[in-house]
N, C-alpha and C positions, 0 to 999 in steps of 0.2 A: 504493500500500500504506500509506503514512504517513497518508493521508486516512482509510482504513478503520480504522487503529489509533486515530486521534484520535476518530473517530465513535463508537467504543465506549468509549474510555478516559475522555474528558471527562465524559460523564454518570455513569460509575461513580465518578469522583473526587468529583463533587458528591454522589452518593448516600452515599459513605463519610463525607464531612464532616458530613452531616446525622445520622449514627448517634449520635455522642456528644451531640447536642443533647437527646435524650430525658433523659439523666441530668443534663445541665446545667440544663435547665428545672426539673426536679424539685428540684434543690438550691437554685436561685435562689428558687423559690416558698417552700419550707419555711424558707429563710433569712430571709425577710421576715415570717414569722409565728411562728417558733419560736426555740429556742435551740440550743446546741451539740448537745444530745441528738438533736434532730430532724434536723439536718444529718448527724450521725454515722449515724443509723438509715438515712437514704436512701443514704449511701455504702456501708454494709454490705449493705443489701438489693440495691443495684445490683451490688455485687461478687459476691454469691451467684448472681444471675441470669447475670452475665457468665461465671462459671465453669461454670454448668449449660449455658448455650446454646452456649458456645464448643466444648464437647464434641460438639455436634451440627451444627457448621459444615459437616460433610461433606454434609449434605443439600443445601446450596447448591452446593458445589464439585463433588461427584459428579454431580449432576443437570446442571450446566453442561457438563462435559466430554462426558458420554454423549449429551446432546441435540445438542451441536455436531457430533459425529461423525455422528449420524443425519441431521442437517440437511444436512451436506456430502454424504452418500451419497444424499440425496433419499429417505430411507426414512421415509415418513410414519408408518407403523405403529410403528416403533421409537421415534421421539421422543415419540409419544403413550404408548407403553408406559413410557418413562422417567418421564414426568409422573405417571402413575397409580401407578407403583411408589414414587416419591418421596413423594407425598401419603399413600399407604398407610402407609409407615414413619413419616412425620411424625405422622400421627394416632395410630398405635400408641404411639409414644414419648410424645406429649403426654398421652394417656390414662394411661399408666403414671406420669408425673410427678404428675398430679392425684391419682391413687389413693394414691401414696406421699408426698403432700405433708406429712403429719404426721410420719412417720419422718424425712423430710429436714429438717423444721423443728426437730425435737428434736436431730438431729445438729448442725445449725447453732448451736442454742442452747448446746450443749455446748462448741463450739470458739470461740465469740465471747467474747472477753475485754473486757467493757465493763460499764457500770453496768446495773442491773436495768431501769431505765426505758428505756435505749437498746435493750436486748435485746428488750423487749416491743414497742416501736415498730417495730423491725426485723421481728419476726415478724408483726405486723399488716400491714405492707407486703407481706411475703412471701406470706402466706396469701390475700391478695386478688389480687396480681399473677400468682400461679401459674395462675390461671384463664385467662390470656392465652396459655398454652403452645400450644394448638392453632393459634391465629392466628399466633404468632411463628414456629413451626416450619413451618407451611404457607407463610408468606411466604418462608422460606428456599428452599423447593423452587420456588416460582413465580418468585422472583428468578433462581435458577440456570437455570430453563427459559427464561425470556425472554432471558437473556444467551446461552445456547446457541443460541437462534433468531436471533442477531445483532441483538437488540433491547435496547439498554442504556438507552434513553430512558424506557421504561415503568417500570422499577424506580426511576429517578430521580424521576419525577413522583409515584409512590406514596410514596416516602420523604418528599418535601416535604409532601404532603397529610397523611400520618400525623403529622408533627411539628406541623403547624398544628392538627390536631384535638387532639393531646395538650396543647398549650399552652392552647387554649380550654377544654377540659374540666377540666384541672387548676385553672385560674383560677376557673372556675365553682364547682367542688366545694369549693375551699378558701376563697375570699373571699366567695362568696354563701351557700353551704350550710354552711360552717364544719366540714367533715369532717376537717380536719387531714391527717395523713399518709395516712389511709385514702382521702381524696379524691384525693390524688396518685396512689395506686395504682390507683384506679378510672379516673382519667383516662388512665393508661397502658394499662389493659385495653381501654377503649373505643377508644383510638387504634389499637391493634393489630388489633382486629376491623374497624375502619373501613378500615385498610390492606388487610386480607385481602378485604373486600367490594369495594374498589376494584380490586384485582388480578383478582378473578373477573369483575367487570363488564367490565374492559378485555380480558380474555382472550376473552370471548364476542363483544365488538365486533370484535377483530382476528382471532380464530381460530375464531369460532363455527361456521364451516362444517366444522371438524374433528370436532365433537362426534359426528356420526353415524358416524364411523370408529373411535371408541374401542371396543376389545374388552376389557371389564372383566375377564372371567374369564381370558382369555389373558394380559393384562398382569401379573396377579399370580400366574401359574402359577410353581411353584417353580423350574423349569428356567430360566425367563426372568428370575427374580429373582437367580439365582446371580451373574451378572456385576455387577449393581448392588451386591450385598452385598460382593463381593470388592473392588471399587474403593473403596467407602465404608468398609470395615473398615480398609484401608490408610490412608486419609485420617484416620480416627478416631484411629489409633495415632500418626500424625504430629502430630495436634493435641494429643494427650496430652503429647508431648515438648515442644511449644511451651509448653503450660501449665506444665509442670515448670520450664522455664527462666524464664519471665516471672513466675511466682509466687515462685520462689526468690530472685530479685533483691531485691524489697522485703522478703522474709522475712529474708534474711541481712543486708540493710542495717540493719534494725532492731536487730540485735545489735551493730552498730558505733556506735550512738547515734542519737538523734533528728535531730541535725544532718546526719549522713551520709545517713540515710533521706530527709530532706527534699531534700537536694542531688541524690541519685540519682533521686528521683521527678521533680524538675524536668528533669533531663537526659533521662530516659526520655520526657518529653513531646516532646522534639525528635525522638526516634526515632519516636514515634507520628505526629507531623506528616508525617514522611517516608513512613511506611507508608500514610497516606491517599492520597498521590499515586501511589506505586509500585504499590499494589494496583489502582488504576484501569487501569494498563497490564498488570498481571497478568490482570485480568478480560478485557481485550481479547485477551490471549494465549490464554486458555481458549477464547474464542469462535472466533477465527480459526484457531488451530492445530487445534482439533477439527474445524472445517469442512473444512480442507484434508486432514487425515488421512482423514476420512470420504469425501472426494471423490477420494482417491488422487492428489492433486496435489503431488508431491514438490518441484517447482520453487517453487511458491507457499509451501509449508511452510518451505523453507530461507530464502526471502526474508523472510517475516514474522518468523522467529526472529532473523535478522540485524537487521532494523529495530527490533524490540523491544529488543535489546541496545544498539543505538545510542541509543535513547531513554533507556535506563537509565543509560548512561554520561553523557549530556548532563545529565540531571536530577541525578545524583549530584554532578556538577561544580558545578551551580548551588547545591545545598544545602550543599556543602562550603564554598563561598565565603561564602554567607550566614551560616553558623554561625561561620566563622572571623572574619568582620568584625563581625558584629552579635550574637554570642552573649550578651554581657552585657545588651544592650538587650532581647533576646527574653526572657531570664530575668527581667528587670525588669518585663515585662508580666505574668508569671505570679505574681510575689511582690514585695512591697516590703521584704522582710527582707534588709538588707544583709549580715549574717553568713552567711545561707544562700547568697546569690548569690556572695559571696566564696569560700565553700567549694566551690560548684559549679564556679566558674571554675578551681579547681585541677585539675579533671578534664575540662575542656572539650576538651582536645586529643583525648581518646578519642572524644568525641561528634563532633568535626569529622571523624574518620576513619570514622565509622559509615556515611555514605552510600556511599562507595566499597567498604567492606567488605560492605555488605548489599544493594546493588542487584541483583546477580545472583541472589541467593536469592529475592527477590520476583518477578523476571521469570520465572525458571525454575519457580517454583511454578505460575504460569499456564500455561506451556508443558507441563509434565508433566501437569497436570490436564486440559488440552485433549486431550492425546495418551492420556489414561487410563493413563499410565505410573506408576501409583500405587505399585507394589511398589518400584521404584527410588527414588522420592521418600521412601517410608517407611524404607527401609534407610539411605539417606544421612542422614535425620534422626536415626536411631538412633546413627549414628557421630558426627555433629556434637554431639548432646546429651551423649553419653558424654565427648567431648573437652572440652566446656564444664566439666563437673564435675571432670575430671582437672586441667585447667589451673587452675581456681579453687583447688582444695585444695593444689596445688603452689605457686601464686603468692601467694595471699592472706596466708599467714603471713609472707611476705617483704615484700610491697609493699602490704598492706592493701587499701584500696578500689581502688587502681590495679590490683591483681591481678584484682579482679572485672571491671573494664572490659576488661582484656586478654583474659580468658576469654570475655567476650561478643563481642568482635571476632573471636576465633579461631572461635567458634561460627558467626558470620555468614560469615566467609571460607571456612571448610571446607565449609559447606553449598553456597555458590555455586560454589566450585571443583570439588567433586565432581559437582555437577549438570551443570556445563559439560562435564566429561570424559565422564560417562556418557551425556549427550544425544547426543554425536557418533555413537555406534554404536547407540543404542537407541531414539531418537525418530525413527521413520520411518513412511512410509505403508504399507509392506508388512508 
């Protein structure tokens, strides 16, 4: 079982690590040709797309869990239905985003507080990159489908190829054709469509014999779409709660001063690093739990849940030790500002506690998605998010930034603890 978990988790970890490379490459290139306005515009544009696309992360997660269950049940027609349903919704959402791009752009312009030059550069980037929406959301669905089919290597190779194309195109458009920030945006668009093309080609190579079994009209029949909508609506609401927490932290940190904002931003990077690793095991959980639920294999289901939690405990211990012993050195890699590092070290204790507080939430996200127990996951997220804000508003006036971190730890612990208790009676094969 451990071998199966690692077979799925390791490629997913590599895929996760490549995701931020898109933004890093864009920033690095504009940083060598432009000034602070260019870097700020890329950062703001990337933030806009992260907020937009994070809301539609359910296209990957929902597709993964439903596909894995159909795969475990050896129900060929159902996992083909899930693929067509996911792509249909992705295409509809992408078309809507393209149609509404100017209202969205005007809304972003209203809420961006920056110089006029930076705002205009941000909008240039946005109005070009928005045309990649069909490819980006289509890749969400195909990635989830591949993972549900117990195939984590294909998304990994697609992500690597996509990043290579992005780097080459951005370099070409910026340094050869001198398109500036527009060239960076076009490089990202071409990379996304290249990734989609690669995913489609690989699908036909690996699963082309399934094409003749697709029933287009049956797949998107309303009654068959209902379950897909129910599962994904719950995941969508859960994602909104996550966005609320993770956007509130930098938002409220800014009110505590630039130094606190900078320190919290650095410390949250340690959480992000943890998430890249833990999410790999969560994806393995989606795939394997879904397969065993679909196959009605209760013994294997219990076994994989235990093994996933063992991996979570082991990895949280490793990260805790690393952050406790080398926290300052890691922060030194991220910045050379000694005052910011010194301030961040005042709160490092809370970051050291994050791995143990948060590992269960990551692992159980994968378990719940694989079991399509989306309603329980949604309700627990509602409770944990409410608790986060209650703890913050009680503790922050007393302990300042320490209160924010305690509230964040409470959020992670409550999510993991409630998911552990709820799973015992509700995540089953029957």
